N, C-alpha and C positions, 0 to 999 in steps of 0.2 A: 815514827808512825805516821800513817797518811791523814792528811786533812779532810775533814768532812765537808767538802764542798758539795758533795752531790746533795746532801741534806739541805743546805742553804738552796741549791738551785729547786729542789723537791717543795720546800717552803713557799719560796717565791712563785712556782708555778701554782701552788695551790691557792695562794692568795689571788693570783690573776685570775683563775678559774672561779673562785668566789665572788670576785668583783664582776667579771662577766656575766655571772648567773643573777647577781643582784640587779645589775642593769637591765638584764633581759626581764627579770620579774617586775621591776618596777615599769618598763616599758609595756609589758602585758596589762598590768594592773591599770596603767593610764589609758590604754586602748579599751580596756573593758568598762572602766568607769566613765570614758567618754560615749560608748555605746549605750550605757545606762542613761546617762544623762540624756543623750538625743531620746532613747525610747520613752523616757519618763516626759520629756517635752512635748513628744508626739502623743503620748497618752493623755496628757494635760491638754493638749489642743483639741483632741477627740472628745473628750470630756465636755469641753466648753461648747464644742459644735453642737454634740447630742443634747446638752442641756438646752441650748439655745433653740435648738429646733422643736423640744418638748414644749418650750413657753411658747414657741409659734403657733404649736397645734392648740395650746390653751387659749391664746388669743383668737384663734377661729371659734371655739365653742363660745368664748365670751361674745363675740359679735353676734354670731346667730342667736344666742339666747336674747340679747339686746333687741333684735328684729321681732323675737315672739312675744316680749314682753309689751312692745308698740302695737304688734298684731297677732294675735294668738293664732291665727290661719294663715300666717306668711307663707308656709310651705305649700299650701295649697293654691297658691295663685302667683308665686314669684320663684324664679330660679335665682338664688344667690350669686353675688357678683364673683365669690370664691367657688362656687359649686361646678362639679364636673358637668358635662353635657348630658342632659336627660332625654330618654328615648321614652315617648309615651306608649301604651299599649296597643296604639294604632300605628306605631311605627315611626311616628313624628319626632324628630330631633330637635331638642329646645336647647340653646346656649345660654352659659350664665348671664345673669343680669337681665333677662328676658322674662316677659309675663308667661304664666302657666294657666292654660284655660282647659287642661284634661283632668282625668281622674287621679286617684291617687296611687295607681300601679305604674310606677316607673322603674327603668334601670339604667345603669351608667354604662353603655355599652364601648366609650373610648377611654376607660379608665381615668385616671387623674390629669386630665388634659387643661385644666385651669387652675391658675394659681394666684393669689391675692398678695401683692407685695408688701412688706412692713419695712418702717424706716431704718432699720438694724441690719439690711442685708440678708434677711430671711423672708419666707413667703409660707403661706398655708393653702390647703386644699380642701374643700368639703363635700361629704356625701351625706344624704339624708334618708332616713325610713320614716315615712309618717305613721301616724295611730293607724291601728287596724280595728277588725271585728274582736280582737282577744286581749287588747291592749291600749290605754289612752295615751302611752308614752311616744314620745318622739327621739329615735336614735340619731345621734350624730357622730360622724367619723370625720375627725380632723386629723391632717396629716402636715407637719412642719417639715422645713428644710431649708439648708443654704440656698439662696436664689440660683436656680439653674442647675443645683447640684443633684447628677444622675445616680451617684453613688448610695445605694439603699440604705447602707450601714450609717449613713449620716442622718437618714430620716427619722422621725418619731410620730407614730400615729396614736392618738388617743380617741378612745370610744365612751360616749356617756349617753345615758337613757335620761330624759327630763319629762315632765309633764306639768300642767298648771297646778299649782296648789288649789285642793278643793277642800269643800266643807267635809267631804268624805275623809279627809284626812284625820278628823276627829270623831271619836265615838259620840261626843256631846258638843254642840255649838250652840250658844243663846245668846240673843241679842241683849237680853235683860238679866234679872236675877235668876238662879237655879239651886234647888237643895236636894239632898239624897239623904235618907234616913240610915239609921243604924243598922238595919237588915240589908242595906244595899250594898253590892259589890261592883264596881266600876272596873272594865279592864280596857280602857282606851283613853287618848287623851281627851280632857276636858278644858272647853274655852268659854270664857262669859264675858261679853262686854259689862255687864253688871257685877254682881257679888256671887259667890259660890260659898254654899254652906254643905259641908260634907260630914256626915257623923258615921258613916260606915267605912268600907275598905276600898281603897283606891291602889291599882297597880300599875298606873301610868301618870303622866304629869298632869297638873291642874294649874290652869292660866286664868287667875281670878283678877281681871283688870280693875273691877270696882271693890276689890278687897274679899278676903277669904275668913270665914269662922267655921267652928265646928272640931269635933274630936275624932279626926279622921285617922285611920291606920293605915300608913304607906307600906307598901310591899315592891318588890322587884326594882329599887333604886328611885321609885317615883318621888317628885319633887313638887312642892306648892310654890307658884309664883304669885306672891300676894300683894296686888297693887299696881298701879300703873308703872311706876318704875323699874319694878321686878319683870313684870311682862315684857315692857320695851326693852329690856337689856337681852332678852332672846328671841323677840318677835319685832322687828323694826317696823311692821306695817300695822302694828295695833295703835288704836283700837280698829278693829277691822269692820268696815261700812256693811252693815246687814242689807242696807238698801240697795246695793248693788246685785244682790241676788234675785231680785223680784221680778226682773225680766225674763227668766227662765220659764215662767209659766207661759208667757206670750211665746216664747221660742217653740215650747212643746206643742201649743195649740197650731201653731203655723204648720210645724211639721207633720201632725197628724192629720190636717186637712190637705197634705200633699204628700202622700204616700204612705202615711200612716193611718192609724184607725181612730176616726172621729165619732164618738156616740152622743146623740143629742135626742132628747124626747122631752117636749117642753111639759108632757103630763106627767112625767115620770118624778119619783122621789129620788131614784137613785139606780145605778147600774152595777149588778153583781157580776163581777169578774173571778173566774176560776181558771188557774193556769195548769196546764197538763204537761206532763214529762215528754210529750212529742212535739213540743215547740209550738203548740196552739193553745188557744183559751177561749171559754165560754162567755157569752155577755148577755145578760137578762135584764131587760127593762122592768124596774119594781116600783110599786106603790106602798105608802105606810100600811102596817095591820092596825087597824081599830085607831088610827090617829096618832100611834106611838113613833117615836124618832126611830129610824131605820138602824140606829147602834144600839137602841134599847129591846125591842122586839124584832125578831126574825121577819122582814117585809114579806109582801106577797108578789112573786115574780112571775113574769111571762115565760114564753119560749125561748130557749137558749139559742143562739147563734154562735157558731164555732170560726174562730178568726185564727190566721197564723200571726205568730209575733211579727210585726212589720220590721223590714230590714233596716228602716231609718229608726227603730226602736221608739216610736212615741204613740202613745194612746191618751187620748184626752176626752173629758166631757166636762159640760158646762154643770151639770149634776153631781152629786156625791157619787163616789165610787166605793164600792163593798169589795174587799181583795182578799185573796187566799190561794193555796194551790202550790204547785211544784214547777217552778220557773226552768225553762229551757231556752236561752237566748240572752241578748242584751236588751233591756224594755225599760222605760220610765213611765208610769200612769198619773196622771194629772188631772186634778180637779179644781174648777172654779169656786169648789165651796170645801166640803170635807172629803177625807179619804178614810173610809172605816176597814180595821181588820177584823175579820170574821172568824180566822182560823188558822192553822199552822201554815207558814210560808217557808219553803226550803228551795236549794237549787239542784238542778240534776247533777251538774258538774261544777262545784266551789271554784272559782278562779277563772272561768268560762262563761258561766251564766251570771248575771247581776239584775237586780230590780231597784230601780228607783220609785220613789213615792214623793210627789210635790202636790201640797194641798194649799189653795189660796187661804184658809183658815186654819183648821184642825186637823190632826191624825188621830182617830179615837179607836181603841179596842173595844169591840162590842159586848155588851153585856152577857150575850150568847156563845162567845168565844169559849174554846175548850177551858176546862178546870186548869189543866197544866197546858199553857201555850208556849209554843217555840216558833220564833217568827226572824226573818232574815231580810234586810233591806237597808238601803240608805233613804233618809227621810228629810224632808223639808216642809216645814209649816211655816207659811211665810208672814202671816199676822196672827198667828195664834200659837197654840202649844200643841204638846203630845200627850194623850192621857187615856185613861180607862173611862167607859161611859159613868161607872159609879166608884165610890170608894168604900164599898161595904165589906171588903175582906172576904168575900164569899169564894173567891177562887184560890187555888193552891200557889204554883210556881209560874212566873213568866220568864222565859230566857230569850231575852232578844240579842242579836248578833248583826253588827252592822254600823250604822252611823246615824246621827239624828241631829238636825238644825232645827232649830224653833226660836220666832220671835219672843216669845215667854216660856216659863218653866214647864213642868210636867206633874202629873200626879198619877201613880200606877197602884194605889193602895186597895183597888179591888183583888189585887193579889198579896197574898200574906209574904211571898218571897219574890224578890225581883233579881235578876243576874242579868249584868249588861255586858257583853263582850264586843269587843271592836273586831272587825273582819278586815284582817291584813291584806286580803285579795283587792280592796278597795285603793291600795296604794298604785295599783298596776291598772285596774279595772274599773273607771268610773261609770256610774250609769249613763247612758245616752243623754245629752241636753241638760245634765245636771251641772248646777252653777260652779264656777271657780272663782278662787280669790284674786282679787285684781292685782296684777303687776307683781306676780309671785310666783315662782316656779319650784318645784321640788326636784333633786337629784336622786334618781333610783339606783344608777350605775356609774362608776367612773373608773375606767382601767386603760391601761397601755396595752396596745395589741400590734402585731408585728406588720411592718409596713409594706405595703405592695405597690407596685407601679400604678 
């Protein structure tokens, strides 16, 4: 019989083919794995690059914010060292690191042509949008990249909006002690350098530097920070100096005498201001009626003069100001004595219109105010309080929306029911000349945006 030599050769051939296949497969796997490793290394390197570029952009924001802490108007008279070249509204170009002596309407015609180096081989560029008539926020666009790198995929841009922390951040800010009754609902943050007593309902945080008492009902995640240690744990600048707010009255007076509306009549007891929805207000000089306080009995007033809400937003009088109406524009009224509220106060367009009230002494709701009063404002009583003229419970419901800062507490028991709402628009739109909290900024927006040259 013939030998099975052919089978042997077939088996040997199959083994050889299998070996060649295995070697080829391992080679292919090795090449693939090498490619994967190289790609992973490239991806890791790219991730480090963009993360460091992001950090460089954050460094730019931190640096510019530190300038604003030192000088809140830094943007208005200086082009930062890392800032792109500005073009003024008259066409003048002003390079980085130069003084700025123009208005707040500028552009950046040359793109990101200025970069500030960091010690790690990266750099950042800044572009700034100043506050406007519709917002008190400053917008900072900061872009980071490896030094000299023109590859946009390596760049990272961060946009943030910040503004000086303001008294208007709080529904209620008191230099001393403050208390709220059992029928009171507060819908905004409360801060007191003294003690807080709250027996009603609170829907936002209470910061009681001097201590807290009361049977408060907390809603919407509100927290009570009771005592100095608790408040300092979340507010590094506590206690907040109330005296730093006192200069605002002088600032408003100066602004009223230079482009605003300055009302002065030494023979008058008060000025009655009524705001109109068309962006004007009327002002009447008034005297007491039968010797009664102007907040107790409607005063006797003369001919009304119509004024436009001033562009700089400042209205001031050495005498008491009585105010009501529908506000259209950004305006702060200030008095070297009291500001009295005689009627409802509202805004034509909430979020665009805002009213500030600054009184050297007290802010008082008049006895002749409507039975049910609704008013909106940001209030500051520099040496006194805000209150109703009497505590007789003769009125129905008072609904206040806004922010109030006073040296002392307050009493609105002329109204049987009081509702206090915070106006969230104040986070973006503070009244003109309204005081800010020293060395403190609030971040309204922080986001990454696409990088552009």
